[in-house]
N, C-alpha and C positions, 0 to 999 in steps of 0.2 A: 648484716644479720641481727637476728633480735639480741639486745641486751637489757640486763637490770641493773639499774644503778639505785644504789641506797640514798636516803635522805640523810642527809648531814643532820646530827643533833644538835638541838638549838642549846644543849648545855642547862644552865640556869638551875631548876630548882631539884631539890631530893624530893624524894618520897616515892611514889611507884613509877615503877620504869614501864614505860609505853613500850609495846613491840614497833619497831621501825617500820614506816611505810615503804613500800618500793616502787617506785614507777616503772611502767614498762615502756620500750620505744622500740616500735619496729621500723625496721629500715626497708622503704619500700623501693628503693632502687632496681632491684633485681626483677621485682615484678613490674615494672615499668620497662626496663629492657626487654622481656620475654613479650609484654604485650605489643611493642612495637616491633619485635621480630616477627612474630605473627603476623601481623598487618601487612607488614613487607613481604613477608615468603604470599601471602593469600593473593595481595594486589600483581604481585609479578607472576604467578602460576595459573590464574584465571585467564581464560579468553573472553574478550567481550564480545557481543553479539554483532556480525557484521551486517552493515544494511543491505537489504535485498534490492538490488538496482535492476531495473529491463533496460536491455540493451535498444536504443531505438536509432534507427539510420534517417536522418534530416535531409530532405533533397537541397540540392546546391540552389543558390539563388538563380532567379528566372530571369533571364536575359531577353532583350525584344525581339531577337530572330529565333527564339526555340518556341516551339509550340507546344500547347499540352496534350499531352499522351493520350490517345484516343483508347479506348477500351470497349471490346465487345460488349452487347446487351447481353448474350448468353451467358457469359462468364462473369457477370455484374452481379453483386447483391447488396442491397443498401440496407446499413442500420440505425434508426435513427433513435437516439437516446431522448426519452422524453421525462415528465414529471411523474413521481409517486413512483420511482424505480421501474419503468416501464420500459421495454424497447421494441420498437417497431421495425418490421422488417420487411422487405419485398424482394422479389428476383428480379433480375432485368434495370433497365434504365427509365427514369421518369422524364420523358420526353414530352413537355405539354404543347410544345410549339409544332412539334409532327401530330396531324390530325390522325395519319394514317394508323399510327401505334398507339393501341389501347390503355388507359390507365395501369398502373399495376396494382395488383390486390394487395392492399396494406395488412397485416397481421401483427398481433401483439402477443407478446412472451414477456418472462422476468430474467432474471440473472442466475436463477438456480440451476444445477446440473441438468435438471430435463428441461429447461427453457432453452435458452440461446445456445447452451453447448451442443444440445441434442441437433438443435437446426443449422448449427455451423457444421456438424459431423454426417448431418444428413446431406447437405448441399456438398461436401467434399466428396461423398461417395458417387452424386451424381455426376458434378463437372469436376473431375480430377484437380484442376487447377484453378479454382474460383477467386474472384479479385474482389475483397470485402471492401466496401466505401463507408466509415464511420463517420456519422453527423451526430453531433452535441447539439441538442437544441437549448436556448436559454434557459429551459425549467430543470435542465439535467444537472445531475450533483457531479462532484469531483470523483466519489467514491464510484459512481456508474462507471465514467472513463475509465478507470483504473481498473474496474472489474472485466469490462468489454476488453481491455487490452492483455489481462490475464488470459482471458478466455482462447486470447488470438494465438497466445503462447500455448495454452494447454490443448489446443485443437491442431496445433503444428499448423499453422496459415502463414503461407508463403510471402502473399502479397495482398496488403493492407493499406489502406490509406485513410487520411483524417481530413476530412474535407468540411467547409462551412454548410450550414444547411439553407438551401435556397427556400424564398418563398412558396414555390410549387410542393415541396415535401411538406411543408408546414400546413398547407391546405389540404392537404391528403390528409393528416391525423387530425386535421379539424372536421373534415368529411367522414371520417370513419367513427369519430366519437357521436354523430349525429344519428 
């Protein structure tokens, strides 16, 4: 608590008596205790932000006797993540070795709600169970990959796969830029 202590008189000479100077001393212990109690209380009662984690199912390791899964061209949709936050997409499969199948028409969009999300929703209405092939070029940003995976969850896509970009798809992008 606070207490007032008187200073001892130095004795000495007579003459005028001066008023004694009193010194004050404040005990800070209760205030420090209260500060630590409040700090402890708020640390224990707050909830920390939980990290948002997206669940991905990874395929099992491929053995020699297992073949790649074949998908129908009518169900396929390919999204290529390009530079400058662009998403290129086409419907069907790009089969440059098969001359009977025409080249797919490559279209460009962005990652907004009226961009790739609307394309995915429209495709889902046309074909109820589409298979989305996501291909990230070397120019794509990590943010674009996270955005497209978020779009897969938002649009409730059941089947999608992350695939390497073949040279044929990169050629499609180059041809469309011309």
